[in-house]
TORVEX-236041 format. One line per field, with one value per residue: residue in one letter; z, x, y of N, C-alpha, C, O in turn; residue number from 1. Coordinates in nm, 2 decimals, padded with zeros to 4 digits. Layout:
BEGIN
resn	[a,...]
nw	[Z,...]
nu	[X,...]
nv	[Y,...]
caw	[Z,...]
cau	[X,...]
cav	[Y,...]
cw	[Z,...]
cu	[X,...]
cv	[Y,...]
ow	[Z,...]
ou	[X,...]
ov	[Y,...]
resi	[NUM,...]
This chain:
BEGIN
resn	[m,a,l,n,g,a,n,d,k,s,v,v,i,t,y,k,t,r,q,i,a,s,f,i,l,k,n,i,h,m,r,i,e,v,q,q,n,t,e,e,w,l,n,q,r,i,g,l,v,t,g,s,q,q,s,k,v,m,a,n,y,g,k,a,f,g,n,p,a,h,k,y,a,v,e,k,a,v,e,r,l,t,l,v,r,q,g,s,s,f,t,n,e,y,m,e,r,g,t,e,l,e,p,i,a,v,q,l,y,e,a,e,t,m,y,k,v,e,p,e,g,f,f,v,k,g,t,l,g,d,s,p,d,g,i,v,g,r,g,c,i,e,v,k,v,q,v,p,h,i,h,l,d,c,i,e,k,d,r,p,t,t,g,y,k,w,q,l,v,s,h,m,y,v,g,d,r,e,w,c,d,f,v,s,y,c,p,e,m,p,l,n,k,r,l,w,i,k,r,i,y,p,d,e,e,m,i,e,m,f,v,k,r,n,q,e,f,e,e,l,i,q,q,k,i,e,i,i,k,r]
nw	[02.61,02.46,02.25,02.08,01.90,01.67,01.59,01.65,01.65,01.92,02.13,02.34,02.44,02.70,02.81,03.08,03.17,03.06,03.21,03.46,03.44,03.34,03.52,03.71,03.53,03.56,03.41,03.16,02.78,02.61,02.33,02.10,01.87,01.69,01.38,01.15,01.13,01.17,01.31,01.58,01.67,01.61,01.89,02.02,02.11,02.25,02.56,02.48,02.45,02.17,01.91,01.63,01.66,01.86,01.83,01.82,02.15,02.18,02.08,02.15,02.34,02.63,02.70,02.81,02.67,02.36,02.17,01.97,02.17,02.44,02.33,02.27,02.48,02.62,02.46,02.56,02.78,02.83,02.69,02.85,03.08,02.97,02.83,02.57,02.18,02.08,01.84,01.53,01.28,00.97,00.69,00.38,00.04,00.01,00.24,00.19,-00.02,00.11,00.21,00.00,-00.11,00.08,00.13,-00.10,-00.15,00.11,-00.03,-00.20,00.02,00.10,-00.11,-00.15,00.11,00.15,00.37,00.64,00.62,00.96,00.99,01.17,01.45,01.78,02.04,02.36,02.68,03.00,03.00,02.71,02.40,02.06,01.69,01.47,01.10,01.09,01.17,01.18,01.27,01.53,01.49,01.35,01.12,00.92,00.64,00.50,00.26,00.00,-00.09,-00.43,-00.36,-00.11,-00.04,-00.22,-00.02,00.14,00.08,00.00,00.24,00.41,00.56,00.75,00.71,00.89,01.08,01.09,01.35,01.63,01.67,01.51,01.73,01.93,01.86,01.85,02.13,02.27,02.18,02.22,02.00,01.86,01.65,01.37,01.03,00.86,00.59,00.29,-00.01,-00.33,-00.58,-00.84,-00.86,-01.06,-01.11,-01.05,-00.78,-00.60,-00.38,-00.04,00.20,00.53,00.82,01.14,01.51,01.85,02.04,02.31,02.47,02.33,02.43,02.71,02.63,02.52,02.69,02.96,02.84,02.78,03.09,03.18,03.03,03.11,03.31,03.27,03.11,03.33,03.51,03.35,03.36,03.59,03.55,03.45,03.65,03.79]
nu	[-02.09,-02.35,-02.55,-02.80,-02.81,-02.87,-03.07,-03.33,-03.33,-03.34,-03.23,-02.98,-02.61,-02.59,-02.30,-02.24,-02.41,-02.26,-01.99,-02.07,-02.13,-01.91,-01.82,-01.98,-01.91,-01.71,-01.40,-01.54,-01.64,-01.81,-02.05,-02.10,-02.37,-02.40,-02.43,-02.14,-02.07,-02.32,-02.58,-02.62,-02.41,-02.23,-02.30,-02.24,-01.96,-01.97,-01.74,-01.61,-01.25,-01.16,-00.99,-00.96,-00.83,-00.61,-00.39,-00.33,-00.28,-00.06,00.13,00.45,00.51,00.66,00.70,00.55,00.20,00.12,-00.01,-00.23,-00.32,-00.41,-00.58,-00.76,-00.81,-00.94,-01.23,-01.28,-01.34,-01.51,-01.76,-01.81,-01.87,-02.18,-02.30,-02.26,-02.18,-01.90,-01.64,-01.53,-01.77,-01.59,-01.53,-01.36,-01.25,-01.10,-01.20,-01.45,-01.39,-01.28,-01.47,-01.72,-01.52,-01.40,-01.67,-01.57,-01.30,-01.32,-01.51,-01.27,-01.08,-01.24,-01.34,-01.00,-00.89,-01.05,-01.22,-01.49,-01.67,-01.78,-01.98,-01.87,-01.97,-01.89,-01.67,-01.61,-01.44,-01.36,-01.30,-01.19,-01.32,-01.39,-01.39,-01.32,-01.32,-01.45,-01.53,-01.40,-01.36,-01.18,-01.07,-01.03,-01.01,-00.86,-00.99,-00.82,-00.85,-00.64,-00.39,-00.13,00.09,00.16,-00.02,00.25,00.42,00.37,00.37,00.64,00.85,00.69,00.53,00.21,00.05,00.28,00.11,-00.13,-00.07,-00.12,-00.40,-00.48,-00.36,-00.59,-00.76,-00.77,-00.65,-00.84,-01.11,-01.01,-00.94,-00.77,-00.58,-00.51,-00.61,-00.49,-00.53,-00.53,-00.57,-00.60,-00.75,-00.61,-00.36,-00.21,-00.41,-00.33,-00.18,-00.37,-00.48,-00.32,-00.26,-00.10,-00.12,-00.06,00.01,-00.10,00.10,00.32,00.45,00.43,00.15,00.14,00.27,00.07,-00.16,-00.05,00.05,-00.30,-00.40,-00.24,-00.36,-00.62,-00.56,-00.52,-00.73,-00.93,-00.77,-00.90,-01.13,-01.22,-01.07,-01.31,-01.48,-01.43]
nv	[-02.91,-02.76,-02.46,-02.33,-02.16,-02.10,-02.10,-02.03,-01.64,-01.53,-01.62,-01.47,-01.55,-01.30,-01.14,-01.17,-01.40,-01.58,-01.59,-01.68,-01.94,-02.07,-02.06,-02.23,-02.46,-02.48,-02.66,-02.68,-02.70,-02.49,-02.47,-02.26,-02.26,-02.11,-01.89,-01.79,-01.43,-01.33,-01.16,-01.26,-01.44,-01.18,-01.12,-01.25,-01.23,-01.07,-00.89,-01.09,-01.17,-01.26,-01.47,-01.39,-01.18,-01.21,-01.15,-00.87,-00.95,-01.06,-00.98,-00.79,-00.99,-01.03,-00.81,-00.50,-00.43,-00.30,-00.04,-00.10,-00.29,-00.21,-00.03,-00.30,-00.33,-00.16,-00.10,-00.40,-00.42,-00.22,-00.33,-00.58,-00.41,-00.21,-00.46,-00.37,-00.39,-00.31,-00.11,-00.13,-00.21,-00.28,-00.33,-00.43,-00.47,-00.69,-00.83,-00.91,-00.99,-01.25,-01.38,-01.46,-01.65,-01.84,-02.03,-02.26,-02.22,-02.43,-02.58,-02.75,-02.79,-03.06,-03.22,-03.22,-03.37,-03.53,-03.52,-03.37,-03.13,-02.96,-02.71,-02.39,-02.32,-02.16,-02.10,-02.11,-02.03,-01.96,-01.61,-01.62,-01.60,-01.79,-01.90,-02.11,-02.21,-02.41,-02.76,-03.05,-03.33,-03.38,-03.21,-02.88,-02.57,-02.29,-02.09,-01.95,-01.68,-01.55,-01.31,-01.35,-01.34,-01.34,-01.57,-01.78,-01.73,-01.86,-02.09,-02.18,-02.11,-02.34,-02.27,-02.18,-01.75,-01.48,-01.35,-01.46,-01.66,-01.69,-01.69,-01.93,-02.08,-02.01,-02.15,-02.43,-02.40,-02.27,-02.44,-02.64,-02.87,-03.06,-03.03,-02.77,-02.73,-02.51,-02.34,-02.21,-02.00,-01.87,-01.82,-01.67,-01.79,-02.10,-02.35,-02.61,-02.53,-02.36,-02.40,-02.44,-02.68,-02.70,-02.84,-02.84,-02.82,-02.85,-02.74,-02.77,-02.53,-02.36,-02.23,-02.24,-02.02,-01.84,-01.92,-01.78,-01.45,-01.42,-01.43,-01.21,-00.98,-01.03,-00.85,-00.65,-00.53,-00.56,-00.38,-00.11,-00.18,-00.07,00.18,00.31,00.28,00.43]
caw	[02.59,02.27,02.33,01.97,01.88,01.52,01.54,01.72,01.69,02.05,02.22,02.31,02.62,02.75,02.92,03.27,03.19,03.02,03.30,03.57,03.30,03.24,03.74,03.78,03.52,03.58,03.27,03.05,02.73,02.57,02.25,02.06,01.78,01.56,01.18,01.17,01.09,01.18,01.45,01.69,01.64,01.68,02.06,02.14,02.14,02.38,02.68,02.53,02.41,02.03,01.83,01.55,01.79,01.97,01.75,01.93,02.23,02.19,02.00,02.17,02.43,02.77,02.80,02.77,02.63,02.24,02.20,02.01,02.28,02.51,02.26,02.30,02.66,02.66,02.39,02.63,02.94,02.80,02.62,03.02,03.18,02.94,02.74,02.46,02.15,02.07,01.74,01.39,01.14,00.87,00.58,00.28,-00.05,00.07,00.29,00.14,-00.15,00.10,00.28,-00.16,-00.15,00.17,00.10,-00.24,-00.05,00.20,-00.09,-00.26,00.11,00.13,-00.26,-00.15,00.22,00.20,00.54,00.60,00.75,01.03,01.07,01.23,01.60,01.90,02.16,02.45,02.76,03.04,02.93,02.58,02.28,01.98,01.57,01.35,01.03,01.07,01.19,01.07,01.39,01.70,01.47,01.27,00.99,00.96,00.61,00.48,00.09,-00.04,-00.23,-00.51,-00.30,00.02,-00.10,-00.23,00.11,00.29,00.00,00.02,00.37,00.45,00.73,00.78,00.74,01.08,01.16,01.18,01.46,01.75,01.55,01.50,01.92,01.97,01.82,01.98,02.28,02.36,02.12,02.24,01.92,01.90,01.56,01.35,00.93,00.75,00.47,00.21,-00.10,-00.41,-00.72,-00.90,-00.90,-01.15,-01.11,-00.90,-00.67,-00.58,-00.23,-00.01,00.34,00.65,00.98,01.29,01.60,01.99,02.09,02.51,02.45,02.27,02.51,02.75,02.67,02.50,02.83,03.08,02.77,02.76,03.22,03.11,02.96,03.17,03.47,03.17,03.10,03.43,03.53,03.24,03.45,03.81,03.59,03.45,03.74,03.89]
cau	[-02.22,-02.44,-02.61,-02.82,-02.89,-02.91,-03.27,-03.42,-03.30,-03.38,-03.03,-02.81,-02.61,-02.48,-02.15,-02.29,-02.48,-02.20,-01.96,-02.15,-02.19,-01.80,-01.79,-02.01,-01.88,-01.51,-01.34,-01.64,-01.58,-01.93,-02.03,-02.27,-02.38,-02.42,-02.35,-02.00,-02.07,-02.50,-02.60,-02.64,-02.24,-02.10,-02.31,-02.21,-01.80,-02.01,-01.69,-01.46,-01.14,-01.16,-00.88,-00.91,-00.79,-00.50,-00.25,-00.26,-00.30,-00.01,00.22,00.56,00.53,00.73,00.70,00.37,00.18,00.11,-00.15,-00.38,-00.38,-00.55,-00.75,-00.88,-00.92,-01.00,-01.25,-01.36,-01.44,-01.68,-01.79,-01.91,-01.97,-02.28,-02.27,-02.41,-02.13,-01.82,-01.51,-01.63,-01.78,-01.54,-01.47,-01.28,-01.29,-01.06,-01.22,-01.55,-01.37,-01.25,-01.60,-01.74,-01.45,-01.48,-01.70,-01.48,-01.19,-01.33,-01.52,-01.15,-01.00,-01.26,-01.25,-00.87,-00.89,-01.23,-01.27,-01.63,-01.67,-01.89,-02.02,-01.84,-01.97,-01.81,-01.67,-01.61,-01.30,-01.34,-01.30,-01.16,-01.49,-01.30,-01.43,-01.26,-01.42,-01.50,-01.46,-01.36,-01.36,-01.14,-00.97,-01.06,-00.95,-00.87,-00.92,-00.78,-00.82,-00.54,-00.33,-00.09,00.25,00.16,00.04,00.35,00.47,00.34,00.41,00.78,00.87,00.64,00.44,00.11,00.12,00.29,00.01,-00.27,-00.04,-00.15,-00.55,-00.47,-00.29,-00.70,-00.87,-00.68,-00.66,-01.04,-01.24,-01.01,-00.93,-00.63,-00.49,-00.55,-00.56,-00.41,-00.63,-00.46,-00.65,-00.58,-00.82,-00.53,-00.30,-00.21,-00.49,-00.27,-00.13,-00.45,-00.49,-00.24,-00.22,-00.06,-00.16,-00.06,-00.10,-00.06,00.28,00.34,00.56,00.29,00.03,00.21,00.27,-00.08,-00.25,00.02,-00.03,-00.41,-00.35,-00.22,-00.43,-00.73,-00.58,-00.53,-00.86,-00.96,-00.80,-00.94,-01.25,-01.18,-01.06,-01.35,-01.58,-01.45]
cav	[-02.81,-02.69,-02.38,-02.33,-01.97,-02.02,-02.16,-01.91,-01.57,-01.46,-01.65,-01.40,-01.57,-01.17,-01.26,-01.26,-01.53,-01.71,-01.59,-01.77,-02.12,-02.10,-02.06,-02.35,-02.55,-02.49,-02.65,-02.80,-02.64,-02.43,-02.47,-02.22,-02.33,-02.03,-01.90,-01.69,-01.31,-01.28,-01.11,-01.34,-01.47,-01.06,-01.05,-01.35,-01.18,-00.90,-00.89,-01.24,-01.16,-01.33,-01.55,-01.31,-01.04,-01.20,-01.13,-00.78,-00.93,-01.16,-00.86,-00.76,-01.08,-01.00,-00.72,-00.41,-00.43,-00.16,00.07,-00.21,-00.39,-00.13,00.02,-00.34,-00.36,-00.08,-00.25,-00.53,-00.35,-00.11,-00.40,-00.63,-00.25,-00.19,-00.47,-00.31,-00.45,-00.21,-00.18,-00.17,-00.24,-00.17,-00.40,-00.41,-00.47,-00.77,-00.87,-00.91,-01.15,-01.39,-01.39,-01.47,-01.68,-01.97,-02.16,-02.25,-02.28,-02.52,-02.75,-02.75,-02.90,-03.13,-03.30,-03.22,-03.47,-03.62,-03.45,-03.37,-03.02,-02.89,-02.54,-02.38,-02.26,-02.04,-02.17,-02.00,-02.12,-01.88,-01.47,-01.61,-01.68,-01.88,-01.94,-02.17,-02.17,-02.51,-02.85,-03.16,-03.44,-03.35,-03.10,-02.76,-02.50,-02.16,-02.04,-01.73,-01.62,-01.51,-01.27,-01.47,-01.32,-01.39,-01.75,-01.84,-01.75,-01.94,-02.20,-02.17,-02.08,-02.38,-02.21,-02.01,-01.72,-01.50,-01.32,-01.59,-01.78,-01.67,-01.74,-02.09,-02.15,-02.00,-02.25,-02.53,-02.36,-02.22,-02.51,-02.78,-02.89,-03.16,-03.00,-02.70,-02.72,-02.39,-02.34,-02.08,-02.12,-01.81,-01.86,-01.57,-01.91,-02.21,-02.46,-02.70,-02.43,-02.24,-02.43,-02.51,-02.62,-02.66,-02.91,-02.64,-02.86,-02.71,-02.63,-02.72,-02.39,-02.17,-02.35,-02.15,-01.87,-01.82,-01.91,-01.70,-01.40,-01.40,-01.41,-01.10,-00.92,-00.98,-00.81,-00.52,-00.56,-00.48,-00.21,00.01,-00.16,00.02,00.37,00.39,00.32,00.51]
cw	[02.49,02.30,02.18,01.92,01.75,01.50,01.60,01.76,01.74,02.09,02.19,02.45,02.63,02.86,03.03,03.29,03.16,03.10,03.48,03.55,03.30,03.42,03.81,03.60,03.46,03.41,03.21,02.99,02.61,02.41,02.18,01.91,01.73,01.44,01.25,01.05,01.06,01.28,01.53,01.70,01.69,01.87,02.12,02.19,02.28,02.49,02.69,02.47,02.26,01.97,01.74,01.54,01.84,01.90,01.91,02.10,02.22,02.15,02.12,02.34,02.53,02.78,02.76,02.62,02.49,02.25,02.10,02.12,02.40,02.45,02.23,02.45,02.68,02.64,02.47,02.72,02.89,02.79,02.76,03.08,03.09,02.88,02.55,02.32,02.07,01.95,01.69,01.32,01.01,00.78,00.45,00.18,-00.05,00.11,00.28,00.02,-00.09,00.22,00.10,-00.17,-00.11,00.15,-00.07,-00.22,00.02,00.14,-00.17,-00.11,00.12,00.00,-00.21,-00.02,00.26,00.35,00.51,00.71,00.82,01.03,01.18,01.41,01.63,01.99,02.24,02.58,02.84,02.92,02.72,02.52,02.15,01.84,01.44,01.23,00.94,01.13,01.14,01.26,01.50,01.69,01.43,01.16,00.97,00.82,00.54,00.31,00.06,-00.09,-00.31,-00.39,-00.20,00.06,-00.13,-00.11,00.17,00.19,00.00,00.08,00.49,00.59,00.65,00.75,00.89,01.18,01.25,01.33,01.53,01.73,01.57,01.59,01.95,01.95,01.90,02.08,02.38,02.27,02.08,02.11,01.89,01.80,01.52,01.13,00.90,00.60,00.36,00.06,-00.25,-00.52,-00.83,-00.96,-01.04,-01.02,-00.97,-00.81,-00.57,-00.38,-00.19,00.19,00.44,00.81,01.08,01.42,01.76,02.05,02.21,02.55,02.49,02.39,02.60,02.80,02.60,02.63,02.90,02.97,02.79,02.95,03.23,03.12,03.00,03.25,03.38,03.17,03.22,03.49,03.40,03.31,03.54,03.71,03.57,03.52,03.84,03.90]
cu	[-02.30,-02.58,-02.70,-02.92,-02.93,-03.09,-03.30,-03.33,-03.27,-03.30,-02.97,-02.76,-02.50,-02.34,-02.12,-02.32,-02.36,-02.04,-01.98,-02.18,-02.08,-01.74,-01.86,-01.96,-01.70,-01.45,-01.44,-01.64,-01.78,-01.84,-02.13,-02.27,-02.46,-02.28,-02.20,-02.01,-02.23,-02.43,-02.58,-02.52,-02.16,-02.17,-02.27,-02.03,-01.77,-01.89,-01.59,-01.38,-01.05,-01.02,-00.82,-00.80,-00.64,-00.30,-00.21,-00.30,-00.15,00.15,00.36,00.57,00.67,00.82,00.58,00.37,00.14,-00.02,-00.27,-00.36,-00.42,-00.57,-00.87,-00.90,-01.01,-01.22,-01.40,-01.46,-01.51,-01.75,-01.92,-01.94,-02.17,-02.37,-02.42,-02.22,-02.05,-01.71,-01.70,-01.70,-01.73,-01.53,-01.41,-01.27,-01.20,-01.08,-01.35,-01.51,-01.32,-01.36,-01.68,-01.62,-01.47,-01.53,-01.63,-01.41,-01.20,-01.39,-01.41,-01.10,-01.06,-01.25,-01.01,-00.83,-00.95,-01.26,-01.42,-01.59,-01.75,-01.92,-01.96,-01.82,-01.89,-01.75,-01.61,-01.55,-01.30,-01.42,-01.29,-01.27,-01.28,-01.38,-01.35,-01.36,-01.50,-01.42,-01.44,-01.31,-01.33,-01.07,-01.03,-00.99,-00.98,-00.88,-00.87,-00.73,-00.72,-00.45,-00.17,00.09,00.24,00.12,00.13,00.45,00.50,00.39,00.56,00.86,00.78,00.58,00.29,00.08,00.11,00.16,-00.10,-00.23,-00.06,-00.32,-00.51,-00.43,-00.43,-00.85,-00.85,-00.74,-00.82,-01.12,-01.18,-01.00,-00.75,-00.55,-00.58,-00.53,-00.53,-00.50,-00.61,-00.48,-00.66,-00.60,-00.70,-00.41,-00.27,-00.32,-00.45,-00.17,-00.25,-00.46,-00.36,-00.29,-00.14,-00.13,-00.07,-00.10,-00.02,00.07,00.26,00.39,00.48,00.20,00.02,00.22,00.16,-00.15,-00.17,-00.04,-00.21,-00.44,-00.39,-00.29,-00.56,-00.74,-00.56,-00.70,-01.00,-00.97,-00.82,-01.13,-01.25,-01.16,-01.22,-01.51,-01.59,-01.52]
cv	[-02.74,-02.61,-02.34,-02.18,-01.95,-02.05,-02.07,-01.78,-01.47,-01.53,-01.54,-01.41,-01.46,-01.27,-01.26,-01.41,-01.65,-01.69,-01.68,-01.91,-02.12,-02.12,-02.16,-02.45,-02.55,-02.51,-02.74,-02.72,-02.60,-02.42,-02.40,-02.24,-02.19,-01.97,-01.81,-01.53,-01.23,-01.22,-01.13,-01.39,-01.32,-01.07,-01.13,-01.32,-01.10,-00.99,-01.03,-01.15,-01.33,-01.31,-01.45,-01.17,-01.08,-01.22,-00.93,-00.83,-00.99,-01.06,-00.83,-00.90,-01.07,-00.91,-00.62,-00.41,-00.28,-00.16,-00.06,-00.24,-00.33,-00.10,-00.15,-00.40,-00.28,-00.12,-00.30,-00.46,-00.27,-00.20,-00.51,-00.49,-00.26,-00.31,-00.51,-00.34,-00.28,-00.24,-00.14,-00.21,-00.32,-00.34,-00.37,-00.46,-00.66,-00.89,-00.93,-01.00,-01.24,-01.41,-01.45,-01.60,-01.85,-02.05,-02.24,-02.31,-02.41,-02.63,-02.81,-02.84,-03.02,-03.24,-03.32,-03.38,-03.58,-03.66,-03.40,-03.22,-02.94,-02.76,-02.56,-02.33,-02.18,-02.10,-02.09,-02.07,-01.97,-01.73,-01.53,-01.71,-01.73,-01.88,-01.93,-02.13,-02.29,-02.60,-02.99,-03.29,-03.38,-03.27,-02.96,-02.64,-02.40,-02.19,-01.93,-01.71,-01.55,-01.44,-01.30,-01.39,-01.34,-01.55,-01.83,-01.86,-01.80,-02.10,-02.33,-02.17,-02.26,-02.37,-02.14,-01.85,-01.62,-01.49,-01.39,-01.65,-01.85,-01.76,-01.88,-02.15,-02.17,-02.09,-02.37,-02.53,-02.37,-02.37,-02.65,-02.91,-02.97,-03.10,-02.89,-02.76,-02.54,-02.39,-02.24,-02.10,-01.87,-01.88,-01.77,-01.71,-01.96,-02.26,-02.51,-02.62,-02.33,-02.28,-02.54,-02.49,-02.73,-02.70,-02.84,-02.86,-02.81,-02.79,-02.67,-02.56,-02.29,-02.17,-02.16,-02.00,-01.76,-01.78,-01.78,-01.57,-01.34,-01.39,-01.21,-00.96,-00.92,-00.87,-00.67,-00.47,-00.52,-00.43,-00.14,-00.03,-00.07,00.17,00.40,00.37,00.38,00.67]
ow	[02.46,02.34,02.16,01.92,01.70,01.42,01.51,01.86,01.70,02.08,02.09,02.54,02.59,02.93,03.08,03.38,03.20,03.06,03.57,03.63,03.23,03.44,03.93,03.60,03.38,03.32,03.21,03.05,02.56,02.37,02.18,01.84,01.73,01.41,01.36,00.94,00.98,01.33,01.59,01.82,01.77,01.96,02.24,02.29,02.35,02.51,02.79,02.44,02.26,01.96,01.75,01.46,01.85,01.92,02.00,02.18,02.29,02.20,02.20,02.43,02.49,02.84,02.67,02.52,02.54,02.30,02.15,02.18,02.48,02.46,02.19,02.50,02.72,02.72,02.46,02.73,02.95,02.88,02.76,03.14,03.14,02.88,02.50,02.37,02.03,01.93,01.72,01.27,00.96,00.84,00.43,00.22,-00.11,00.08,00.37,-00.03,-00.16,00.32,00.15,-00.26,-00.17,00.16,-00.14,-00.24,00.00,00.19,-00.21,-00.13,00.15,-00.01,-00.24,-00.05,00.34,00.41,00.40,00.81,00.76,01.12,01.27,01.47,01.55,02.02,02.19,02.60,02.79,02.84,02.63,02.55,02.15,01.88,01.35,01.24,00.83,01.14,01.04,01.34,01.57,01.78,01.53,01.13,01.00,00.79,00.56,00.25,00.13,-00.17,-00.23,-00.39,-00.16,00.14,-00.08,-00.09,00.24,00.25,00.00,00.04,00.61,00.69,00.54,00.87,00.98,01.28,01.36,01.41,01.55,01.78,01.69,01.58,01.99,01.98,02.01,02.12,02.48,02.33,02.00,02.12,01.90,01.82,01.57,01.10,00.97,00.52,00.36,00.01,-00.21,-00.56,-00.93,-01.07,-01.13,-00.90,-00.85,-00.77,-00.49,-00.28,-00.24,00.26,00.40,00.89,01.01,01.41,01.77,02.10,02.26,02.65,02.57,02.43,02.58,02.90,02.61,02.68,02.89,02.98,02.82,02.96,03.27,03.20,02.95,03.27,03.45,03.23,03.21,03.54,03.35,03.30,03.50,03.75,03.63,03.47,03.94,04.00]
ou	[-02.26,-02.69,-02.62,-03.04,-03.00,-03.18,-03.26,-03.26,-03.23,-03.23,-02.92,-02.80,-02.38,-02.31,-02.02,-02.29,-02.36,-01.95,-01.90,-02.24,-02.06,-01.63,-01.84,-02.04,-01.62,-01.45,-01.43,-01.65,-01.84,-01.72,-02.24,-02.17,-02.58,-02.16,-02.18,-01.98,-02.27,-02.32,-02.50,-02.51,-02.07,-02.10,-02.25,-01.99,-01.67,-01.90,-01.53,-01.43,-00.96,-00.96,-00.71,-00.73,-00.56,-00.19,-00.13,-00.34,-00.09,00.26,00.34,00.65,00.78,00.93,00.50,00.44,00.14,-00.11,-00.38,-00.43,-00.47,-00.68,-00.99,-00.97,-01.13,-01.30,-01.52,-01.58,-01.61,-01.83,-02.05,-02.05,-02.26,-02.49,-02.52,-02.13,-02.11,-01.66,-01.82,-01.63,-01.80,-01.51,-01.42,-01.29,-01.26,-01.04,-01.37,-01.59,-01.29,-01.32,-01.70,-01.65,-01.51,-01.48,-01.73,-01.41,-01.12,-01.38,-01.43,-01.08,-00.98,-01.16,-00.93,-00.75,-00.94,-01.29,-01.47,-01.53,-01.79,-01.85,-01.96,-01.72,-01.82,-01.82,-01.56,-01.60,-01.26,-01.51,-01.36,-01.31,-01.16,-01.49,-01.32,-01.46,-01.55,-01.30,-01.50,-01.21,-01.42,-01.00,-01.09,-00.88,-01.09,-00.81,-00.91,-00.62,-00.73,-00.39,-00.08,00.19,00.36,00.18,00.13,00.53,00.61,00.45,00.58,00.96,00.81,00.59,00.28,00.10,00.02,00.11,-00.15,-00.32,-00.06,-00.34,-00.50,-00.44,-00.46,-00.97,-00.90,-00.84,-00.87,-01.22,-01.21,-01.05,-00.64,-00.43,-00.69,-00.43,-00.59,-00.47,-00.71,-00.43,-00.73,-00.53,-00.71,-00.38,-00.30,-00.31,-00.48,-00.07,-00.21,-00.45,-00.31,-00.33,-00.12,-00.18,00.00,-00.17,00.08,00.09,00.16,00.36,00.45,00.18,-00.04,00.21,00.16,-00.18,-00.23,-00.16,-00.24,-00.55,-00.48,-00.27,-00.64,-00.83,-00.59,-00.75,-01.12,-01.08,-00.71,-01.22,-01.32,-01.22,-01.27,-01.62,-01.67,-01.53]
ov	[-02.63,-02.66,-02.25,-02.14,-01.86,-02.02,-01.99,-01.78,-01.36,-01.43,-01.50,-01.34,-01.46,-01.37,-01.32,-01.49,-01.76,-01.76,-01.72,-01.99,-02.22,-02.17,-02.19,-02.55,-02.60,-02.43,-02.86,-02.62,-02.69,-02.40,-02.44,-02.25,-02.19,-01.98,-01.79,-01.52,-01.14,-01.21,-01.06,-01.37,-01.32,-01.02,-01.12,-01.37,-01.07,-01.11,-01.08,-01.04,-01.41,-01.21,-01.40,-01.11,-00.99,-01.27,-00.90,-00.75,-00.91,-01.09,-00.92,-00.88,-01.12,-00.90,-00.66,-00.40,-00.16,-00.22,-00.11,-00.16,-00.41,-00.14,-00.15,-00.49,-00.30,-00.15,-00.28,-00.45,-00.27,-00.20,-00.52,-00.48,-00.32,-00.29,-00.56,-00.29,-00.18,-00.36,-00.13,-00.29,-00.40,-00.44,-00.25,-00.58,-00.75,-01.00,-01.01,-01.08,-01.34,-01.47,-01.56,-01.67,-01.95,-02.16,-02.28,-02.43,-02.50,-02.75,-02.93,-02.96,-03.11,-03.33,-03.41,-03.47,-03.68,-03.76,-03.39,-03.21,-02.85,-02.70,-02.65,-02.31,-02.12,-02.20,-01.99,-02.18,-01.86,-01.73,-01.49,-01.82,-01.72,-01.83,-01.84,-02.05,-02.30,-02.59,-03.02,-03.28,-03.32,-03.22,-02.92,-02.69,-02.37,-02.28,-01.81,-01.72,-01.44,-01.52,-01.27,-01.47,-01.37,-01.63,-01.94,-01.95,-01.80,-02.19,-02.45,-02.21,-02.28,-02.44,-02.07,-01.84,-01.63,-01.55,-01.39,-01.70,-01.97,-01.87,-01.92,-02.27,-02.28,-02.09,-02.39,-02.59,-02.43,-02.40,-02.73,-03.02,-02.91,-03.11,-02.87,-02.83,-02.47,-02.48,-02.17,-02.19,-01.77,-01.97,-01.83,-01.72,-01.89,-02.23,-02.49,-02.68,-02.25,-02.20,-02.64,-02.39,-02.84,-02.62,-02.77,-02.95,-02.75,-02.90,-02.61,-02.50,-02.20,-02.06,-02.06,-01.93,-01.64,-01.67,-01.67,-01.55,-01.22,-01.33,-01.13,-00.87,-00.83,-00.80,-00.57,-00.37,-00.48,-00.39,-00.11,00.05,00.03,00.27,00.49,00.41,00.40,00.73]
resi	[1,2,3,4,5,6,7,8,9,10,11,12,13,14,15,16,17,18,19,20,21,22,23,24,25,26,27,28,29,30,31,32,33,34,35,36,37,38,39,40,41,42,43,44,45,46,47,48,49,50,51,52,53,54,55,56,57,58,59,60,61,62,63,64,65,66,67,68,69,70,71,72,73,74,75,76,77,78,79,80,81,82,83,84,85,86,87,88,89,90,91,92,93,94,95,96,97,98,99,100,101,102,103,104,105,106,107,108,109,110,111,112,113,114,115,116,117,118,119,120,121,122,123,124,125,126,127,128,129,130,131,132,133,134,135,136,137,138,139,140,141,142,143,144,145,146,147,148,149,150,151,152,153,154,155,156,157,158,159,160,161,162,163,164,165,166,167,168,169,170,171,172,173,174,175,176,177,178,179,180,181,182,183,184,185,186,187,188,189,190,191,192,193,194,195,196,197,198,199,200,201,202,203,204,205,206,207,208,209,210,211,212,213,214,215,216,217,218,219,220,221,222,223,224,225,226,227,228,229,230]
């Protein structure tokens, strides 16, 4: 199901509407056609646990949630009750650098792989939301513009940056993708080392951990909602 919010700026699906649609459609995935970092994209995230924040949710797996997770649960609880976006719009030079250079990284990825990257969109599955940096057939990509020492660490260890592990899992689970290419780009490196690509496939054990932890996190959000409503 694709809902076009890119051409009509007035189209914003509320959290309540999404939940009704999710209940009716069960396991059908909803893909909303909207560009990342726009006002529409930010509004679509209201009330949903998104891929970029999964490191907070998955931290301390098997143990109690930490302070970052509790803070994020309150944020989501308030959004669901008020339908008003919470959280800061903080940016720094590294984030701005990433936004500026990401299109170059995508072009280099297309040249390297001969794949055509489609616009990202926003996926919704139950109370989870996710927006990879691009869609490639039945797969997707996540692009990170990284500083030299982190980029080289990926190359040496032959694995994506650890902090993004659960974001990649979210792309595959929420977006129903068969694989995800982690694309690390560092323009400061020598020309032949600027782009590094690692394909990740969904691991059954990892998906089970992801689903279980997010079910527990949903219970935490509901607890916060009940406390606020007292």
